[in-house]
KOLGU-4560 file (N, C-alpha, C; in nm, 3 decimals, padded with zeros to 5 digits):
<recs>
<n_xx: 02.078 n_yy: 00.467 n_zz: 01.264 ca_xx: 02.192 ca_yy: 00.524 ca_zz: 01.207 c_xx: 02.107 c_yy: 00.686 c_zz: 01.119 mol: A seq: 1 type: UNK>
<n_xx: 02.199 n_yy: 00.742 n_zz: 01.128 ca_xx: 02.092 ca_yy: 00.888 ca_zz: 01.033 c_xx: 02.219 c_yy: 00.927 c_zz: 00.957 mol: A seq: 2 type: UNK>
<n_xx: 02.339 n_yy: 00.941 n_zz: 01.010 ca_xx: 02.462 ca_yy: 01.030 ca_zz: 00.948 c_xx: 02.556 c_yy: 00.888 c_zz: 00.916 mol: A seq: 3 type: UNK>
<n_xx: 02.595 n_yy: 00.888 n_zz: 00.737 ca_xx: 02.654 ca_yy: 00.768 ca_zz: 00.696 c_xx: 02.802 c_yy: 00.786 c_zz: 00.680 mol: A seq: 4 type: UNK>
<n_xx: 02.902 n_yy: 00.695 n_zz: 00.652 ca_xx: 03.010 ca_yy: 00.745 ca_zz: 00.587 c_xx: 02.991 c_yy: 00.840 c_zz: 00.419 mol: A seq: 5 type: UNK>
<n_xx: 03.131 n_yy: 00.964 n_zz: 00.424 ca_xx: 03.109 ca_yy: 01.024 ca_zz: 00.330 c_xx: 03.034 c_yy: 01.101 c_zz: 00.300 mol: A seq: 6 type: UNK>
<n_xx: 02.960 n_yy: 01.169 n_zz: 00.377 ca_xx: 02.830 ca_yy: 01.230 ca_zz: 00.463 c_xx: 02.897 c_yy: 01.400 c_zz: 00.495 mol: A seq: 7 type: UNK>
<n_xx: 02.890 n_yy: 01.502 n_zz: 00.472 ca_xx: 02.907 ca_yy: 01.585 ca_zz: 00.524 c_xx: 02.853 c_yy: 01.665 c_zz: 00.581 mol: A seq: 8 type: UNK>
<n_xx: 02.923 n_yy: 01.701 n_zz: 00.719 ca_xx: 02.830 ca_yy: 01.729 ca_zz: 00.847 c_xx: 02.925 c_yy: 01.892 c_zz: 00.901 mol: A seq: 9 type: UNK>
<n_xx: 02.878 n_yy: 01.907 n_zz: 01.005 ca_xx: 02.945 ca_yy: 01.996 ca_zz: 01.091 c_xx: 02.974 c_yy: 01.960 c_zz: 01.251 mol: A seq: 10 type: UNK>
<n_xx: 03.050 n_yy: 02.037 n_zz: 01.287 ca_xx: 03.056 ca_yy: 01.969 ca_zz: 01.429 c_xx: 03.007 c_yy: 02.124 c_zz: 01.491 mol: A seq: 11 type: UNK>
<n_xx: 02.892 n_yy: 02.084 n_zz: 01.591 ca_xx: 02.824 ca_yy: 02.208 ca_zz: 01.654 c_xx: 02.871 c_yy: 02.178 c_zz: 01.829 mol: A seq: 12 type: UNK>
<n_xx: 02.912 n_yy: 02.089 n_zz: 01.908 ca_xx: 02.988 ca_yy: 02.123 ca_zz: 02.045 c_xx: 03.109 c_yy: 02.058 c_zz: 01.982 mol: A seq: 13 type: UNK>
<n_xx: 03.194 n_yy: 02.114 n_zz: 02.158 ca_xx: 03.363 ca_yy: 02.049 ca_zz: 02.150 c_xx: 03.415 c_yy: 02.126 c_zz: 02.099 mol: A seq: 14 type: UNK>
<n_xx: 03.562 n_yy: 02.111 n_zz: 02.138 ca_xx: 03.703 ca_yy: 02.182 ca_zz: 02.094 c_xx: 03.680 c_yy: 02.210 c_zz: 01.910 mol: A seq: 15 type: UNK>
<n_xx: 03.639 n_yy: 02.164 n_zz: 01.837 ca_xx: 03.696 ca_yy: 02.142 ca_zz: 01.705 c_xx: 03.548 c_yy: 02.218 c_zz: 01.629 mol: A seq: 16 type: UNK>
<n_xx: 03.426 n_yy: 02.316 n_zz: 01.705 ca_xx: 03.296 ca_yy: 02.319 ca_zz: 01.681 c_xx: 03.352 c_yy: 02.442 c_zz: 01.609 mol: A seq: 17 type: UNK>
<n_xx: 03.271 n_yy: 02.487 n_zz: 01.517 ca_xx: 03.288 ca_yy: 02.578 ca_zz: 01.433 c_xx: 03.186 c_yy: 02.590 c_zz: 01.346 mol: A seq: 18 type: UNK>
<n_xx: 03.203 n_yy: 02.667 n_zz: 01.171 ca_xx: 03.121 ca_yy: 02.665 ca_zz: 01.084 c_xx: 03.235 c_yy: 02.531 c_zz: 00.982 mol: A seq: 19 type: UNK>
<n_xx: 03.294 n_yy: 02.522 n_zz: 01.012 ca_xx: 03.384 ca_yy: 02.408 ca_zz: 00.857 c_xx: 03.247 c_yy: 02.283 c_zz: 00.869 mol: A seq: 20 type: UNK>
<n_xx: 03.289 n_yy: 02.290 n_zz: 00.761 ca_xx: 03.228 ca_yy: 02.210 ca_zz: 00.681 c_xx: 03.336 c_yy: 02.005 c_zz: 00.687 mol: A seq: 21 type: UNK>
<n_xx: 03.255 n_yy: 01.932 n_zz: 00.692 ca_xx: 03.435 ca_yy: 01.785 ca_zz: 00.672 c_xx: 03.308 c_yy: 01.692 c_zz: 00.665 mol: A seq: 22 type: UNK>
<n_xx: 03.435 n_yy: 01.599 n_zz: 00.643 ca_xx: 03.361 ca_yy: 01.431 ca_zz: 00.573 c_xx: 03.377 c_yy: 01.362 c_zz: 00.674 mol: A seq: 23 type: UNK>
<n_xx: 03.301 n_yy: 01.277 n_zz: 00.663 ca_xx: 03.294 ca_yy: 01.166 ca_zz: 00.762 c_xx: 03.384 c_yy: 01.051 c_zz: 00.690 mol: A seq: 24 type: UNK>
<n_xx: 03.439 n_yy: 01.001 n_zz: 00.763 ca_xx: 03.540 ca_yy: 00.908 ca_zz: 00.686 c_xx: 03.497 c_yy: 00.792 c_zz: 00.755 mol: A seq: 25 type: UNK>
<n_xx: 03.444 n_yy: 00.757 n_zz: 00.833 ca_xx: 03.377 ca_yy: 00.605 ca_zz: 00.921 c_xx: 03.279 c_yy: 00.590 c_zz: 01.037 mol: A seq: 26 type: UNK>
<n_xx: 03.190 n_yy: 00.498 n_zz: 01.037 ca_xx: 03.105 ca_yy: 00.523 ca_zz: 01.157 c_xx: 03.127 c_yy: 00.433 c_zz: 01.235 mol: A seq: 27 type: UNK>
<n_xx: 03.134 n_yy: 00.427 n_zz: 01.367 ca_xx: 03.176 ca_yy: 00.318 ca_zz: 01.451 c_xx: 03.073 c_yy: 00.287 c_zz: 01.547 mol: A seq: 28 type: UNK>
<n_xx: 03.075 n_yy: 00.217 n_zz: 01.633 ca_xx: 02.984 ca_yy: 00.128 ca_zz: 01.731 c_xx: 02.856 c_yy: 00.193 c_zz: 01.691 mol: A seq: 29 type: UNK>
<n_xx: 02.817 n_yy: 00.084 n_zz: 01.601 ca_xx: 02.666 ca_yy: 00.127 ca_zz: 01.548 c_xx: 02.599 c_yy: 00.250 c_zz: 01.521 mol: A seq: 30 type: UNK>
<n_xx: 02.703 n_yy: 00.341 n_zz: 01.507 ca_xx: 02.650 ca_yy: 00.462 ca_zz: 01.436 c_xx: 02.634 c_yy: 00.570 c_zz: 01.527 mol: A seq: 31 type: UNK>
<n_xx: 02.704 n_yy: 00.583 n_zz: 01.742 ca_xx: 02.711 ca_yy: 00.623 ca_zz: 01.812 c_xx: 02.807 c_yy: 00.716 c_zz: 01.764 mol: A seq: 32 type: UNK>
<n_xx: 02.949 n_yy: 00.666 n_zz: 01.706 ca_xx: 03.053 ca_yy: 00.767 ca_zz: 01.727 c_xx: 03.093 c_yy: 00.763 c_zz: 01.573 mol: A seq: 33 type: UNK>
<n_xx: 03.190 n_yy: 00.853 n_zz: 01.505 ca_xx: 03.235 ca_yy: 00.918 ca_zz: 01.405 c_xx: 03.356 c_yy: 00.973 c_zz: 01.362 mol: A seq: 34 type: UNK>
<n_xx: 03.398 n_yy: 00.932 n_zz: 01.312 ca_xx: 03.570 ca_yy: 00.908 ca_zz: 01.310 c_xx: 03.518 c_yy: 01.093 c_zz: 01.128 mol: A seq: 35 type: UNK>
<n_xx: 03.591 n_yy: 01.149 n_zz: 01.239 ca_xx: 03.568 ca_yy: 01.319 ca_zz: 01.112 c_xx: 03.707 c_yy: 01.308 c_zz: 01.066 mol: A seq: 36 type: UNK>
<n_xx: 03.679 n_yy: 01.372 n_zz: 00.948 ca_xx: 03.872 ca_yy: 01.416 ca_zz: 00.860 c_xx: 03.906 c_yy: 01.545 c_zz: 00.926 mol: A seq: 37 type: UNK>
<n_xx: 03.971 n_yy: 01.500 n_zz: 00.987 ca_xx: 04.074 ca_yy: 01.610 ca_zz: 01.041 c_xx: 04.074 c_yy: 01.633 c_zz: 01.209 mol: A seq: 38 type: UNK>
<n_xx: 03.990 n_yy: 01.576 n_zz: 01.204 ca_xx: 03.909 ca_yy: 01.598 ca_zz: 01.391 c_xx: 03.933 c_yy: 01.505 c_zz: 01.535 mol: A seq: 39 type: UNK>
<n_xx: 03.978 n_yy: 01.557 n_zz: 01.621 ca_xx: 04.004 ca_yy: 01.484 ca_zz: 01.703 c_xx: 04.131 c_yy: 01.368 c_zz: 01.733 mol: A seq: 40 type: UNK>
<n_xx: 04.247 n_yy: 01.465 n_zz: 01.677 ca_xx: 04.388 ca_yy: 01.369 ca_zz: 01.577 c_xx: 04.443 c_yy: 01.347 c_zz: 01.703 mol: A seq: 41 type: UNK>
<n_xx: 04.478 n_yy: 01.261 n_zz: 01.762 ca_xx: 04.608 ca_yy: 01.185 ca_zz: 01.863 c_xx: 04.724 c_yy: 01.085 c_zz: 01.834 mol: A seq: 42 type: UNK>
<n_xx: 04.793 n_yy: 01.138 n_zz: 01.922 ca_xx: 04.899 ca_yy: 01.074 ca_zz: 01.849 c_xx: 04.902 c_yy: 00.916 c_zz: 01.952 mol: A seq: 43 type: UNK>
<n_xx: 04.929 n_yy: 00.826 n_zz: 01.830 ca_xx: 04.965 ca_yy: 00.659 ca_zz: 01.884 c_xx: 05.089 c_yy: 00.636 c_zz: 01.827 mol: A seq: 44 type: UNK>
<n_xx: 05.156 n_yy: 00.552 n_zz: 01.981 ca_xx: 05.306 ca_yy: 00.523 ca_zz: 01.999 c_xx: 05.331 c_yy: 00.395 c_zz: 01.940 mol: A seq: 45 type: UNK>
<n_xx: 05.440 n_yy: 00.366 n_zz: 01.868 ca_xx: 05.417 ca_yy: 00.202 ca_zz: 01.778 c_xx: 05.595 c_yy: 00.195 c_zz: 01.794 mol: A seq: 46 type: UNK>
<n_xx: 05.598 n_yy: 00.034 n_zz: 01.787 ca_xx: 05.701 ca_yy: 00.027 ca_zz: 01.798 c_xx: 05.803 c_yy: 00.045 c_zz: 01.659 mol: A seq: 47 type: UNK>
<n_xx: 05.851 n_yy: -00.044 n_zz: 01.663 ca_xx: 05.891 ca_yy: -00.058 ca_zz: 01.555 c_xx: 05.925 c_yy: -00.173 c_zz: 01.493 mol: A seq: 48 type: UNK>
<n_xx: 05.920 n_yy: -00.205 n_zz: 01.332 ca_xx: 05.830 ca_yy: -00.279 ca_zz: 01.271 c_xx: 05.700 c_yy: -00.275 c_zz: 01.232 mol: A seq: 49 type: UNK>
<n_xx: 05.636 n_yy: -00.217 n_zz: 01.310 ca_xx: 05.475 ca_yy: -00.186 ca_zz: 01.239 c_xx: 05.483 c_yy: -00.213 c_zz: 01.140 mol: A seq: 50 type: UNK>
<n_xx: 05.389 n_yy: -00.261 n_zz: 00.990 ca_xx: 05.356 ca_yy: -00.196 ca_zz: 00.901 c_xx: 05.325 c_yy: -00.076 c_zz: 00.811 mol: A seq: 51 type: UNK>
<n_xx: 05.253 n_yy: 00.053 n_zz: 00.946 ca_xx: 05.254 ca_yy: 00.178 ca_zz: 00.890 c_xx: 05.401 c_yy: 00.254 c_zz: 00.907 mol: A seq: 52 type: UNK>
<n_xx: 05.480 n_yy: 00.234 n_zz: 01.025 ca_xx: 05.622 ca_yy: 00.270 ca_zz: 01.015 c_xx: 05.689 c_yy: 00.187 c_zz: 01.067 mol: A seq: 53 type: UNK>
<n_xx: 05.803 n_yy: 00.170 n_zz: 00.974 ca_xx: 05.875 ca_yy: 00.073 ca_zz: 01.037 c_xx: 05.983 c_yy: 00.055 c_zz: 01.135 mol: A seq: 54 type: UNK>
<n_xx: 05.994 n_yy: 00.212 n_zz: 01.097 ca_xx: 06.116 ca_yy: 00.303 ca_zz: 01.202 c_xx: 06.064 c_yy: 00.291 c_zz: 01.373 mol: A seq: 55 type: UNK>
<n_xx: 05.872 n_yy: 00.303 n_zz: 01.352 ca_xx: 05.870 ca_yy: 00.323 ca_zz: 01.472 c_xx: 05.870 c_yy: 00.473 c_zz: 01.473 mol: A seq: 56 type: UNK>
<n_xx: 05.768 n_yy: 00.518 n_zz: 01.602 ca_xx: 05.829 ca_yy: 00.666 ca_zz: 01.621 c_xx: 05.616 c_yy: 00.703 c_zz: 01.657 mol: A seq: 57 type: UNK>
<n_xx: 05.584 n_yy: 00.830 n_zz: 01.632 ca_xx: 05.445 ca_yy: 00.862 ca_zz: 01.683 c_xx: 05.346 c_yy: 00.907 c_zz: 01.530 mol: A seq: 58 type: UNK>
<n_xx: 05.222 n_yy: 00.805 n_zz: 01.563 ca_xx: 05.197 ca_yy: 00.804 ca_zz: 01.419 c_xx: 05.052 c_yy: 00.889 c_zz: 01.493 mol: A seq: 59 type: UNK>
<n_xx: 05.019 n_yy: 01.013 n_zz: 01.400 ca_xx: 04.885 ca_yy: 01.111 ca_zz: 01.425 c_xx: 04.762 c_yy: 01.015 c_zz: 01.370 mol: A seq: 60 type: UNK>
<n_xx: 04.669 n_yy: 00.963 n_zz: 01.403 ca_xx: 04.561 ca_yy: 00.906 ca_zz: 01.400 c_xx: 04.428 c_yy: 00.995 c_zz: 01.457 mol: A seq: 61 type: UNK>
<n_xx: 04.283 n_yy: 00.989 n_zz: 01.371 ca_xx: 04.201 ca_yy: 01.090 ca_zz: 01.407 c_xx: 04.087 c_yy: 00.981 c_zz: 01.489 mol: A seq: 62 type: UNK>
<n_xx: 04.073 n_yy: 01.001 n_zz: 01.588 ca_xx: 03.963 ca_yy: 00.909 ca_zz: 01.676 c_xx: 03.819 c_yy: 00.926 c_zz: 01.746 mol: A seq: 63 type: UNK>
<n_xx: 03.731 n_yy: 00.899 n_zz: 01.710 ca_xx: 03.610 ca_yy: 00.857 ca_zz: 01.692 c_xx: 03.574 c_yy: 01.015 c_zz: 01.759 mol: A seq: 64 type: UNK>
<n_xx: 03.415 n_yy: 01.067 n_zz: 01.774 ca_xx: 03.367 ca_yy: 01.196 ca_zz: 01.843 c_xx: 03.207 c_yy: 01.071 c_zz: 01.845 mol: A seq: 65 type: UNK>
<n_xx: 03.176 n_yy: 01.141 n_zz: 01.938 ca_xx: 03.000 ca_yy: 01.077 ca_zz: 01.937 c_xx: 02.896 c_yy: 01.207 c_zz: 01.871 mol: A seq: 66 type: UNK>
<n_xx: 02.751 n_yy: 01.104 n_zz: 01.813 ca_xx: 02.740 ca_yy: 01.141 ca_zz: 01.652 c_xx: 02.649 c_yy: 01.298 c_zz: 01.730 mol: A seq: 67 type: UNK>
<n_xx: 02.662 n_yy: 01.248 n_zz: 01.837 ca_xx: 02.571 ca_yy: 01.362 ca_zz: 01.871 c_xx: 02.596 c_yy: 01.511 c_zz: 01.851 mol: A seq: 68 type: UNK>
<n_xx: 02.735 n_yy: 01.517 n_zz: 01.860 ca_xx: 02.792 ca_yy: 01.670 ca_zz: 01.860 c_xx: 02.775 c_yy: 01.711 c_zz: 01.684 mol: A seq: 69 type: UNK>
<n_xx: 02.770 n_yy: 01.611 n_zz: 01.628 ca_xx: 02.795 ca_yy: 01.658 ca_zz: 01.478 c_xx: 02.621 c_yy: 01.702 c_zz: 01.444 mol: A seq: 70 type: UNK>
<n_xx: 02.594 n_yy: 01.758 n_zz: 01.304 ca_xx: 02.468 ca_yy: 01.781 ca_zz: 01.263 c_xx: 02.517 c_yy: 01.736 c_zz: 01.102 mol: A seq: 71 type: UNK>
<n_xx: 02.453 n_yy: 01.730 n_zz: 01.017 ca_xx: 02.485 ca_yy: 01.674 ca_zz: 00.889 c_xx: 02.442 c_yy: 01.796 c_zz: 00.800 mol: A seq: 72 type: UNK>
<n_xx: 02.515 n_yy: 01.864 n_zz: 00.668 ca_xx: 02.503 ca_yy: 01.954 ca_zz: 00.631 c_xx: 02.438 c_yy: 01.948 c_zz: 00.479 mol: A seq: 73 type: UNK>
<n_xx: 02.370 n_yy: 02.029 n_zz: 00.523 ca_xx: 02.247 ca_yy: 02.012 ca_zz: 00.413 c_xx: 02.279 c_yy: 02.157 c_zz: 00.264 mol: A seq: 74 type: UNK>
<n_xx: 02.302 n_yy: 02.118 n_zz: 00.150 ca_xx: 02.371 ca_yy: 02.166 ca_zz: 00.024 c_xx: 02.277 c_yy: 02.252 c_zz: -00.007 mol: A seq: 75 type: UNK>
<n_xx: 02.178 n_yy: 02.244 n_zz: -00.006 ca_xx: 02.031 ca_yy: 02.303 ca_zz: -00.041 c_xx: 01.997 c_yy: 02.404 c_zz: 00.081 mol: A seq: 76 type: UNK>
<n_xx: 01.979 n_yy: 02.396 n_zz: 00.176 ca_xx: 01.927 ca_yy: 02.521 ca_zz: 00.258 c_xx: 02.119 c_yy: 02.603 c_zz: 00.308 mol: A seq: 77 type: UNK>
<n_xx: 02.177 n_yy: 02.500 n_zz: 00.226 ca_xx: 02.289 ca_yy: 02.608 ca_zz: 00.316 c_xx: 02.401 c_yy: 02.588 c_zz: 00.470 mol: A seq: 78 type: UNK>
<n_xx: 02.315 n_yy: 02.491 n_zz: 00.563 ca_xx: 02.345 ca_yy: 02.513 ca_zz: 00.689 c_xx: 02.333 c_yy: 02.376 c_zz: 00.777 mol: A seq: 79 type: UNK>
<n_xx: 02.369 n_yy: 02.337 n_zz: 00.885 ca_xx: 02.401 ca_yy: 02.230 ca_zz: 00.977 c_xx: 02.209 c_yy: 02.217 c_zz: 00.993 mol: A seq: 80 type: UNK>
<n_xx: 02.180 n_yy: 02.089 n_zz: 00.951 ca_xx: 02.016 ca_yy: 02.097 ca_zz: 00.979 c_xx: 01.980 c_yy: 01.902 c_zz: 01.060 mol: A seq: 81 type: UNK>
<n_xx: 01.897 n_yy: 01.899 n_zz: 01.137 ca_xx: 01.845 ca_yy: 01.775 ca_zz: 01.152 c_xx: 01.791 c_yy: 01.684 c_zz: 01.058 mol: A seq: 82 type: UNK>
<n_xx: 01.811 n_yy: 01.538 n_zz: 01.098 ca_xx: 01.753 ca_yy: 01.497 ca_zz: 00.915 c_xx: 01.595 c_yy: 01.418 c_zz: 00.998 mol: A seq: 83 type: UNK>
<n_xx: 01.560 n_yy: 01.383 n_zz: 00.870 ca_xx: 01.433 ca_yy: 01.262 ca_zz: 00.904 c_xx: 01.431 c_yy: 01.159 c_zz: 00.816 mol: A seq: 84 type: UNK>
<n_xx: 01.340 n_yy: 01.089 n_zz: 00.790 ca_xx: 01.309 ca_yy: 00.959 ca_zz: 00.701 c_xx: 01.158 c_yy: 00.952 c_zz: 00.686 mol: A seq: 85 type: UNK>
<n_xx: 01.139 n_yy: 00.946 n_zz: 00.533 ca_xx: 01.025 ca_yy: 00.958 ca_zz: 00.477 c_xx: 01.021 c_yy: 00.828 c_zz: 00.346 mol: A seq: 86 type: UNK>
<n_xx: 00.922 n_yy: 00.867 n_zz: 00.302 ca_xx: 00.886 ca_yy: 00.754 ca_zz: 00.196 c_xx: 00.872 c_yy: 00.862 c_zz: 00.087 mol: A seq: 87 type: UNK>
<n_xx: 00.922 n_yy: 00.751 n_zz: -00.043 ca_xx: 00.889 ca_yy: 00.909 ca_zz: -00.151 c_xx: 00.741 c_yy: 00.805 c_zz: -00.203 mol: A seq: 88 type: UNK>
<n_xx: 00.741 n_yy: 00.837 n_zz: -00.320 ca_xx: 00.589 ca_yy: 00.829 ca_zz: -00.393 c_xx: 00.634 c_yy: 00.678 c_zz: -00.449 mol: A seq: 89 type: UNK>
<n_xx: 00.704 n_yy: 00.616 n_zz: -00.514 ca_xx: 00.697 ca_yy: 00.449 ca_zz: -00.541 c_xx: 00.767 c_yy: 00.381 c_zz: -00.393 mol: A seq: 90 type: UNK>
<n_xx: 00.782 n_yy: 00.432 n_zz: -00.296 ca_xx: 00.785 ca_yy: 00.375 ca_zz: -00.197 c_xx: 00.928 c_yy: 00.315 c_zz: -00.161 mol: A seq: 91 type: UNK>
<n_xx: 01.050 n_yy: 00.399 n_zz: -00.178 ca_xx: 01.166 ca_yy: 00.380 ca_zz: -00.138 c_xx: 01.189 c_yy: 00.482 c_zz: 00.023 mol: A seq: 92 type: UNK>
<n_xx: 01.265 n_yy: 00.484 n_zz: 00.051 ca_xx: 01.300 ca_yy: 00.493 ca_zz: 00.215 c_xx: 01.365 c_yy: 00.663 c_zz: 00.190 mol: A seq: 93 type: UNK>
<n_xx: 01.363 n_yy: 00.734 n_zz: 00.208 ca_xx: 01.475 ca_yy: 00.855 ca_zz: 00.230 c_xx: 01.553 c_yy: 00.958 c_zz: 00.329 mol: A seq: 94 type: UNK>
<n_xx: 01.634 n_yy: 00.999 n_zz: 00.296 ca_xx: 01.678 ca_yy: 01.093 ca_zz: 00.416 c_xx: 01.649 c_yy: 01.243 c_zz: 00.411 mol: A seq: 95 type: UNK>
<n_xx: 01.585 n_yy: 01.327 n_zz: 00.472 ca_xx: 01.576 ca_yy: 01.430 ca_zz: 00.369 c_xx: 01.589 c_yy: 01.539 c_zz: 00.538 mol: A seq: 96 type: UNK>
<n_xx: 01.608 n_yy: 01.670 n_zz: 00.464 ca_xx: 01.654 ca_yy: 01.813 ca_zz: 00.554 c_xx: 01.474 c_yy: 01.850 c_zz: 00.638 mol: A seq: 97 type: UNK>
<n_xx: 01.529 n_yy: 01.858 n_zz: 00.700 ca_xx: 01.375 ca_yy: 01.889 ca_zz: 00.803 c_xx: 01.355 c_yy: 02.059 c_zz: 00.817 mol: A seq: 98 type: UNK>
<n_xx: 01.489 n_yy: 02.078 n_zz: 00.758 ca_xx: 01.442 ca_yy: 02.252 ca_zz: 00.764 c_xx: 01.408 c_yy: 02.294 c_zz: 00.650 mol: A seq: 99 type: UNK>
<n_xx: 01.449 n_yy: 02.264 n_zz: 00.508 ca_xx: 01.420 ca_yy: 02.285 ca_zz: 00.392 c_xx: 01.329 c_yy: 02.186 c_zz: 00.270 mol: A seq: 100 type: UNK>
<n_xx: 01.385 n_yy: 02.073 n_zz: 00.325 ca_xx: 01.267 ca_yy: 01.941 ca_zz: 00.259 c_xx: 01.390 c_yy: 01.871 c_zz: 00.164 mol: A seq: 101 type: UNK>
<n_xx: 01.486 n_yy: 01.904 n_zz: 00.140 ca_xx: 01.563 ca_yy: 01.856 ca_zz: 00.048 c_xx: 01.572 c_yy: 01.712 c_zz: 00.088 mol: A seq: 102 type: UNK>
<n_xx: 01.580 n_yy: 01.598 n_zz: -00.013 ca_xx: 01.636 ca_yy: 01.486 ca_zz: -00.013 c_xx: 01.783 c_yy: 01.461 c_zz: -00.021 mol: A seq: 103 type: UNK>
<n_xx: 01.840 n_yy: 01.367 n_zz: 00.105 ca_xx: 01.936 ca_yy: 01.372 ca_zz: 00.117 c_xx: 01.987 c_yy: 01.189 c_zz: 00.097 mol: A seq: 104 type: UNK>
<n_xx: 01.965 n_yy: 01.163 n_zz: 00.067 ca_xx: 01.982 ca_yy: 00.986 ca_zz: -00.053 c_xx: 01.905 c_yy: 00.890 c_zz: 00.030 mol: A seq: 105 type: UNK>
<n_xx: 01.870 n_yy: 00.806 n_zz: -00.109 ca_xx: 01.764 ca_yy: 00.679 ca_zz: -00.058 c_xx: 01.855 c_yy: 00.584 c_zz: -00.024 mol: A seq: 106 type: UNK>
<n_xx: 01.803 n_yy: 00.516 n_zz: 00.097 ca_xx: 01.823 ca_yy: 00.407 ca_zz: 00.192 c_xx: 01.799 c_yy: 00.281 c_zz: 00.237 mol: A seq: 107 type: UNK>
<n_xx: 01.720 n_yy: 00.245 n_zz: 00.107 ca_xx: 01.612 ca_yy: 00.147 ca_zz: 00.087 c_xx: 01.548 c_yy: 00.147 c_zz: -00.011 mol: A seq: 108 type: UNK>
<n_xx: 01.521 n_yy: 00.052 n_zz: -00.099 ca_xx: 01.476 ca_yy: 00.042 ca_zz: -00.213 c_xx: 01.343 c_yy: 00.039 c_zz: -00.247 mol: A seq: 109 type: UNK>
<n_xx: 01.290 n_yy: 00.056 n_zz: -00.360 ca_xx: 01.103 ca_yy: 00.086 ca_zz: -00.320 c_xx: 01.105 c_yy: -00.030 c_zz: -00.288 mol: A seq: 110 type: UNK>
<n_xx: 00.952 n_yy: -00.048 n_zz: -00.197 ca_xx: 00.877 ca_yy: -00.139 ca_zz: -00.150 c_xx: 00.752 c_yy: -00.104 c_zz: -00.217 mol: A seq: 111 type: UNK>
<n_xx: 00.649 n_yy: -00.180 n_zz: -00.280 ca_xx: 00.549 ca_yy: -00.180 ca_zz: -00.303 c_xx: 00.408 c_yy: -00.096 c_zz: -00.189 mol: A seq: 112 type: UNK>
<n_xx: 00.483 n_yy: -00.204 n_zz: -00.028 ca_xx: 00.382 ca_yy: -00.163 ca_zz: 00.054 c_xx: 00.310 c_yy: -00.031 c_zz: 00.099 mol: A seq: 113 type: UNK>
<n_xx: 00.441 n_yy: 00.066 n_zz: 00.076 ca_xx: 00.466 ca_yy: 00.200 ca_zz: 00.063 c_xx: 00.453 c_yy: 00.253 c_zz: -00.010 mol: A seq: 114 type: UNK>
<n_xx: 00.383 n_yy: 00.236 n_zz: -00.179 ca_xx: 00.418 ca_yy: 00.303 ca_zz: -00.250 c_xx: 00.265 c_yy: 00.456 c_zz: -00.244 mol: A seq: 115 type: UNK>
<n_xx: 00.293 n_yy: 00.526 n_zz: -00.302 ca_xx: 00.174 ca_yy: 00.616 ca_zz: -00.314 c_xx: 00.115 c_yy: 00.572 c_zz: -00.408 mol: A seq: 116 type: UNK>
<n_xx: -00.011 n_yy: 00.512 n_zz: -00.438 ca_xx: -00.045 ca_yy: 00.513 ca_zz: -00.598 c_xx: -00.199 c_yy: 00.592 c_zz: -00.589 mol: A seq: 117 type: UNK>
</recs>
């Protein structure tokens, strides 16, 4: 799973594509689908007595989209990029931008066997 909750992404295909940078709200189905803030909104009809809508009616909810339709937004090169994995000098695994090489956050703690001594 290369895109995580809280990442900034750009939608590259579909109805909502464009240069707008959006935030990932949640990751669904083991990383294959993403719920993105303000994208793919749909109406959910609820009966009276529902906790979120006691009077009933239509709720607007964000539905998941496929992870292949988005790219991570890199702050270093300010563009949508592909993501790779690498080990740092101390042995921690991190995500990085394949365009400019900037780190996108550590995803596992340092392990001695991967350290470059």
